[in-house]
N, CA, C and O atoms as a GROMACS GRO file, in nm:
protein
  316
    1MET      N    1  14.276  -8.400  -1.324
    1MET     CA    2  14.384  -8.334  -1.392
    1MET      C    3  14.342  -8.292  -1.532
    1MET      O    4  14.423  -8.235  -1.605
    2ALA      N    5  14.222  -8.319  -1.571
    2ALA     CA    6  14.175  -8.283  -1.704
    2ALA      C    7  14.181  -8.132  -1.725
    2ALA      O    8  14.156  -8.054  -1.633
    3ASN      N    9  14.216  -8.093  -1.846
    3ASN     CA   10  14.223  -7.953  -1.886
    3ASN      C   11  14.326  -7.871  -1.810
    3ASN      O   12  14.315  -7.749  -1.807
    4SER      N   13  14.424  -7.934  -1.749
    4SER     CA   14  14.528  -7.855  -1.684
    4SER      C   15  14.642  -7.835  -1.784
    4SER      O   16  14.689  -7.931  -1.844
    5HIS      N   17  14.684  -7.713  -1.800
    5HIS     CA   18  14.791  -7.680  -1.894
    5HIS      C   19  14.899  -7.602  -1.820
    5HIS      O   20  14.870  -7.505  -1.750
    6SER      N   21  15.021  -7.644  -1.836
    6SER     CA   22  15.134  -7.576  -1.775
    6SER      C   23  15.253  -7.583  -1.868
    6SER      O   24  15.262  -7.672  -1.953
    7ALA      N   25  15.343  -7.489  -1.854
    7ALA     CA   26  15.468  -7.491  -1.930
    7ALA      C   27  15.581  -7.471  -1.832
    7ALA      O   28  15.580  -7.378  -1.750
    8TYR      N   29  15.681  -7.558  -1.841
    8TYR     CA   30  15.797  -7.550  -1.753
    8TYR      C   31  15.922  -7.564  -1.837
    8TYR      O   32  15.924  -7.634  -1.938
    9SER      N   33  16.025  -7.497  -1.795
    9SER     CA   34  16.155  -7.510  -1.859
    9SER      C   35  16.257  -7.535  -1.748
    9SER      O   36  16.273  -7.453  -1.658
   10VAL      N   37  16.325  -7.648  -1.755
   10VAL     CA   38  16.425  -7.684  -1.655
   10VAL      C   39  16.550  -7.726  -1.729
   10VAL      O   40  16.546  -7.817  -1.812
   11ASP      N   41  16.663  -7.662  -1.700
   11ASP     CA   42  16.789  -7.698  -1.762
   11ASP      C   43  16.854  -7.808  -1.680
   11ASP      O   44  16.902  -7.784  -1.569
   12LEU      N   45  16.854  -7.929  -1.734
   12LEU     CA   46  16.911  -8.044  -1.665
   12LEU      C   47  17.055  -8.072  -1.706
   12LEU      O   48  17.119  -8.162  -1.652
   13SER      N   49  17.107  -7.994  -1.800
   13SER     CA   50  17.236  -8.027  -1.861
   13SER      C   51  17.353  -8.030  -1.763
   13SER      O   52  17.451  -8.100  -1.788
   14GLN      N   53  17.346  -7.957  -1.654
   14GLN     CA   54  17.456  -7.953  -1.558
   14GLN      C   55  17.418  -8.019  -1.424
   14GLN      O   56  17.482  -7.994  -1.322
   15GLN      N   57  17.315  -8.103  -1.426
   15GLN     CA   58  17.268  -8.164  -1.303
   15GLN      C   59  17.268  -8.315  -1.311
   15GLN      O   60  17.255  -8.373  -1.419
   16ASN      N   61  17.284  -8.378  -1.196
   16ASN     CA   62  17.261  -8.522  -1.187
   16ASN      C   63  17.111  -8.541  -1.173
   16ASN      O   64  17.045  -8.472  -1.094
   17THR      N   65  17.059  -8.633  -1.249
   17THR     CA   66  16.914  -8.657  -1.242
   17THR      C   67  16.885  -8.805  -1.222
   17THR      O   68  16.968  -8.891  -1.252
   18GLU      N   69  16.767  -8.831  -1.173
   18GLU     CA   70  16.713  -8.966  -1.164
   18GLU      C   71  16.582  -8.965  -1.241
   18GLU      O   72  16.500  -8.875  -1.223
   19THR      N   73  16.562  -9.063  -1.326
   19THR     CA   74  16.441  -9.068  -1.408
   19THR      C   75  16.378  -9.206  -1.394
   19THR      O   76  16.447  -9.307  -1.398
   20LYS      N   77  16.247  -9.209  -1.378
   20LYS     CA   78  16.176  -9.336  -1.372
   20LYS      C   79  16.031  -9.315  -1.414
   20LYS      O   80  15.981  -9.202  -1.415
   21VAL      N   81  15.966  -9.423  -1.447
   21VAL     CA   82  15.824  -9.418  -1.478
   21VAL      C   83  15.749  -9.476  -1.359
   21VAL      O   84  15.772  -9.590  -1.319
   22LEU      N   85  15.661  -9.396  -1.304
   22LEU     CA   86  15.576  -9.443  -1.196
   22LEU      C   87  15.457  -9.516  -1.259
   22LEU      O   88  15.388  -9.457  -1.342
   23PRO      N   89  15.433  -9.641  -1.223
   23PRO     CA   90  15.326  -9.716  -1.288
   23PRO      C   91  15.187  -9.659  -1.256
   23PRO      O   92  15.166  -9.597  -1.152
   24ALA      N   93  15.097  -9.681  -1.348
   24ALA     CA   94  14.958  -9.639  -1.327
   24ALA      C   95  14.897  -9.720  -1.213
   24ALA      O   96  14.938  -9.833  -1.186
   25ASN      N   97  14.800  -9.659  -1.146
   25ASN     CA   98  14.722  -9.732  -1.045
   25ASN      C   99  14.576  -9.695  -1.061
   25ASN      O  100  14.540  -9.627  -1.158
   26VAL      N  101  14.493  -9.737  -0.972
   26VAL     CA  102  14.349  -9.713  -0.982
   26VAL      C  103  14.318  -9.563  -0.986
   26VAL      O  104  14.220  -9.521  -1.049
   27TYR      N  105  14.398  -9.483  -0.920
   27TYR     CA  106  14.368  -9.341  -0.906
   27TYR      C  107  14.444  -9.250  -1.002
   27TYR      O  108  14.400  -9.138  -1.029
   28ASN      N  109  14.558  -9.296  -1.055
   28ASN     CA  110  14.643  -9.210  -1.137
   28ASN      C  111  14.695  -9.284  -1.260
   28ASN      O  112  14.718  -9.405  -1.255
   29PRO      N  113  14.715  -9.210  -1.372
   29PRO     CA  114  14.782  -9.271  -1.487
   29PRO      C  115  14.931  -9.285  -1.458
   29PRO      O  116  14.980  -9.234  -1.357
   30ALA      N  117  15.002  -9.352  -1.544
   30ALA     CA  118  15.147  -9.362  -1.531
   30ALA      C  119  15.206  -9.221  -1.539
   30ALA      O  120  15.145  -9.131  -1.596
   31ALA      N  121  15.325  -9.204  -1.480
   31ALA     CA  122  15.388  -9.072  -1.483
   31ALA      C  123  15.539  -9.088  -1.503
   31ALA      O  124  15.602  -9.174  -1.442
   32LEU      N  125  15.593  -9.005  -1.589
   32LEU     CA  126  15.738  -8.995  -1.607
   32LEU      C  127  15.787  -8.898  -1.501
   32LEU      O  128  15.744  -8.783  -1.496
   33GLU      N  129  15.878  -8.944  -1.416
   33GLU     CA  130  15.930  -8.860  -1.308
   33GLU      C  131  16.077  -8.830  -1.330
   33GLU      O  132  16.156  -8.922  -1.355
   34ILE      N  133  16.114  -8.702  -1.321
   34ILE     CA  134  16.253  -8.660  -1.332
   34ILE      C  135  16.285  -8.583  -1.203
   34ILE      O  136  16.219  -8.484  -1.170
   35ARG      N  137  16.388  -8.631  -1.132
   35ARG     CA  138  16.428  -8.567  -1.006
   35ARG      C  139  16.570  -8.511  -1.021
   35ARG      O  140  16.656  -8.571  -1.086
   36GLY      N  141  16.592  -8.397  -0.959
   36GLY     CA  142  16.724  -8.337  -0.957
   36GLY      C  143  16.731  -8.235  -0.846
   36GLY      O  144  16.641  -8.229  -0.762
   37SER      N  145  16.836  -8.154  -0.845
   37SER     CA  146  16.850  -8.053  -0.740
   37SER      C  147  16.741  -7.946  -0.750
   37SER      O  148  16.716  -7.874  -0.653
   38PHE      N  149  16.678  -7.934  -0.866
   38PHE     CA  150  16.569  -7.838  -0.885
   38PHE      C  151  16.441  -7.882  -0.819
   38PHE      O  152  16.351  -7.801  -0.798
   39GLY      N  153  16.430  -8.010  -0.785
   39GLY     CA  154  16.308  -8.067  -0.730
   39GLY      C  155  16.266  -8.187  -0.812
   39GLY      O  156  16.351  -8.267  -0.854
   40SER      N  157  16.138  -8.201  -0.835
   40SER     CA  158  16.085  -8.316  -0.906
   40SER      C  159  15.976  -8.271  -1.002
   40SER      O  160  15.893  -8.186  -0.969
   41ILE      N  161  15.976  -8.330  -1.121
   41ILE     CA  162  15.870  -8.306  -1.220
   41ILE      C  163  15.807  -8.441  -1.250
   41ILE      O  164  15.877  -8.539  -1.274
   42GLN      N  165  15.676  -8.446  -1.250
   42GLN     CA  166  15.604  -8.566  -1.291
   42GLN      C  167  15.514  -8.530  -1.408
   42GLN      O  168  15.437  -8.435  -1.402
   43ILE      N  169  15.526  -8.609  -1.514
   43ILE     CA  170  15.442  -8.589  -1.633
   43ILE      C  171  15.350  -8.708  -1.642
   43ILE      O  172  15.392  -8.818  -1.678
   44ALA      N  173  15.222  -8.688  -1.610
   44ALA     CA  174  15.122  -8.794  -1.619
   44ALA      C  175  15.091  -8.818  -1.765
   44ALA      O  176  15.068  -8.722  -1.840
   45ALA      N  177  15.090  -8.944  -1.808
   45ALA     CA  178  15.071  -8.974  -1.949
   45ALA      C  179  15.011  -9.112  -1.967
   45ALA      O  180  15.027  -9.200  -1.883
   46SER      N  181  14.941  -9.130  -2.079
   46SER     CA  182  14.890  -9.263  -2.115
   46SER      C  183  15.007  -9.346  -2.166
   46SER      O  184  15.116  -9.294  -2.192
   47GLU      N  185  14.985  -9.474  -2.181
   47GLU     CA  186  15.090  -9.561  -2.234
   47GLU      C  187  15.132  -9.516  -2.374
   47GLU      O  188  15.250  -9.518  -2.407
   48GLY      N  189  15.035  -9.476  -2.456
   48GLY     CA  190  15.065  -9.427  -2.591
   48GLY      C  191  15.147  -9.300  -2.589
   48GLY      O  192  15.238  -9.284  -2.671
   49GLN      N  193  15.117  -9.209  -2.497
   49GLN     CA  194  15.194  -9.086  -2.486
   49GLN      C  195  15.336  -9.114  -2.439
   49GLN      O  196  15.430  -9.051  -2.487
   50LEU      N  197  15.353  -9.208  -2.345
   50LEU     CA  198  15.488  -9.246  -2.302
   50LEU      C  199  15.566  -9.305  -2.419
   50LEU      O  200  15.686  -9.280  -2.433
   51ALA      N  201  15.497  -9.382  -2.504
   51ALA     CA  202  15.563  -9.439  -2.622
   51ALA      C  203  15.605  -9.328  -2.719
   51ALA      O  204  15.712  -9.338  -2.779
   52GLU      N  205  15.523  -9.224  -2.735
   52GLU     CA  206  15.560  -9.111  -2.820
   52GLU      C  207  15.682  -9.038  -2.766
   52GLU      O  208  15.769  -8.999  -2.843
   53ILE      N  209  15.689  -9.019  -2.634
   53ILE     CA  210  15.804  -8.955  -2.571
   53ILE      C  211  15.928  -9.039  -2.596
   53ILE      O  212  16.033  -8.987  -2.634
   54GLU      N  213  15.917  -9.170  -2.574
   54GLU     CA  214  16.030  -9.261  -2.597
   54GLU      C  215  16.076  -9.254  -2.742
   54GLU      O  216  16.196  -9.250  -2.769
   55TYR      N  217  15.982  -9.252  -2.836
   55TYR     CA  218  16.015  -9.248  -2.978
   55TYR      C  219  16.087  -9.117  -3.013
   55TYR      O  220  16.186  -9.119  -3.086
   56ALA      N  221  16.038  -9.004  -2.960
   56ALA     CA  222  16.101  -8.875  -2.990
   56ALA      C  223  16.244  -8.870  -2.935
   56ALA      O  224  16.334  -8.819  -3.002
   57ILE      N  225  16.265  -8.921  -2.815
   57ILE     CA  226  16.399  -8.922  -2.757
   57ILE      C  227  16.490  -9.015  -2.837
   57ILE      O  228  16.605  -8.980  -2.864
   58LYS      N  229  16.440  -9.131  -2.875
   58LYS     CA  230  16.520  -9.226  -2.952
   58LYS      C  231  16.557  -9.167  -3.088
   58LYS      O  232  16.671  -9.182  -3.132
   59GLN      N  233  16.464  -9.101  -3.155
   59GLN     CA  234  16.493  -9.037  -3.284
   59GLN      C  235  16.605  -8.935  -3.268
   59GLN      O  236  16.697  -8.928  -3.350
   60HIS      N  237  16.598  -8.856  -3.162
   60HIS     CA  238  16.702  -8.755  -3.138
   60HIS      C  239  16.838  -8.821  -3.115
   60HIS      O  240  16.937  -8.782  -3.175
   61LEU      N  241  16.842  -8.921  -3.028
   61LEU     CA  242  16.969  -8.987  -2.997
   61LEU      C  243  17.026  -9.060  -3.118
   61LEU      O  244  17.148  -9.063  -3.137
   62ASP      N  245  16.939  -9.118  -3.201
   62ASP     CA  246  16.986  -9.187  -3.321
   62ASP      C  247  17.046  -9.090  -3.423
   62ASP      O  248  17.128  -9.130  -3.506
   63SER      N  249  17.007  -8.963  -3.417
   63SER     CA  250  17.057  -8.865  -3.515
   63SER      C  251  17.190  -8.804  -3.473
   63SER      O  252  17.252  -8.734  -3.552
   64ILE      N  253  17.234  -8.828  -3.350
   64ILE     CA  254  17.361  -8.771  -3.303
   64ILE      C  255  17.476  -8.850  -3.363
   64ILE      O  256  17.479  -8.973  -3.356
   65LYS      N  257  17.569  -8.778  -3.420
   65LYS     CA  258  17.688  -8.842  -3.477
   65LYS      C  259  17.797  -8.841  -3.371
   65LYS      O  260  17.870  -8.742  -3.356
   66TYR      N  261  17.808  -8.950  -3.300
   66TYR     CA  262  17.910  -8.962  -3.196
   66TYR      C  263  18.046  -8.977  -3.262
   66TYR      O  264  18.056  -9.036  -3.369
   67PRO      N  265  18.151  -8.925  -3.199
   67PRO     CA  266  18.285  -8.944  -3.257
   67PRO      C  267  18.317  -9.093  -3.266
   67PRO      O  268  18.292  -9.169  -3.173
   68GLN      N  269  18.371  -9.132  -3.378
   68GLN     CA  270  18.407  -9.272  -3.398
   68GLN      C  271  18.545  -9.296  -3.338
   68GLN      O  272  18.635  -9.213  -3.353
   69PRO      N  273  18.563  -9.409  -3.270
   69PRO     CA  274  18.696  -9.436  -3.214
   69PRO      C  275  18.798  -9.452  -3.326
   69PRO      O  276  18.769  -9.506  -3.432
   70VAL      N  277  18.917  -9.402  -3.301
   70VAL     CA  278  19.025  -9.412  -3.399
   70VAL      C  279  19.086  -9.551  -3.387
   70VAL      O  280  19.127  -9.592  -3.279
   71PRO      N  281  19.092  -9.625  -3.498
   71PRO     CA  282  19.150  -9.758  -3.490
   71PRO      C  283  19.298  -9.750  -3.454
   71PRO      O  284  19.366  -9.655  -3.494
   72PRO      N  285  19.348  -9.847  -3.380
   72PRO     CA  286  19.490  -9.844  -3.342
   72PRO      C  287  19.579  -9.853  -3.466
   72PRO      O  288  19.547  -9.922  -3.562
   73VAL      N  289  19.690  -9.783  -3.460
   73VAL     CA  290  19.786  -9.785  -3.571
   73VAL      C  291  19.865  -9.915  -3.561
   73VAL      O  292  19.920  -9.949  -3.456
   74GLN      N  293  19.869  -9.986  -3.672
   74GLN     CA  294  19.947 -10.110  -3.673
   74GLN      C  295  20.092 -10.077  -3.705
   74GLN      O  296  20.123 -10.007  -3.802
   75GLU      N  297  20.180 -10.130  -3.622
   75GLU     CA  298  20.322 -10.104  -3.645
   75GLU      C  299  20.370 -10.189  -3.761
   75GLU      O  300  20.335 -10.307  -3.774
   76GLU      N  301  20.452 -10.128  -3.846
   76GLU     CA  302  20.507 -10.202  -3.959
   76GLU      C  303  20.617 -10.295  -3.909
   76GLU      O  304  20.699 -10.258  -3.826
   77ALA      N  305  20.616 -10.412  -3.960
   77ALA     CA  306  20.720 -10.510  -3.922
   77ALA      C  307  20.849 -10.473  -3.993
   77ALA      O  308  20.851 -10.457  -4.115
   78THR      N  309  20.953 -10.460  -3.919
   78THR     CA  310  21.084 -10.432  -3.980
   78THR      C  311  21.171 -10.555  -3.968
   78THR      O  312  21.189 -10.611  -3.859
   79ALA      N  313  21.224 -10.597  -4.078
   79ALA     CA  314  21.306 -10.718  -4.078
   79ALA      C  315  21.445 -10.691  -4.122
   79ALA      O  316  21.526 -10.783  -4.127
   0.00000   0.00000   0.00000
């Protein structure tokens, strides 16, 4: 697989996907696999490269400002 270069663009935003890491074996490095109705993509990567992917995704998710839940309104006691 050395020196193979490809570019793919797949819009997963409207699809159900399954994602897993296929462990390395004697013949192949570990691979990030994403499956959906489009088919399957496998990204072969070293452990360090998988860590870089994880870090980039985590940085992105940490930067998202999710809506904060509105605290319940406390009713005033009337006496």
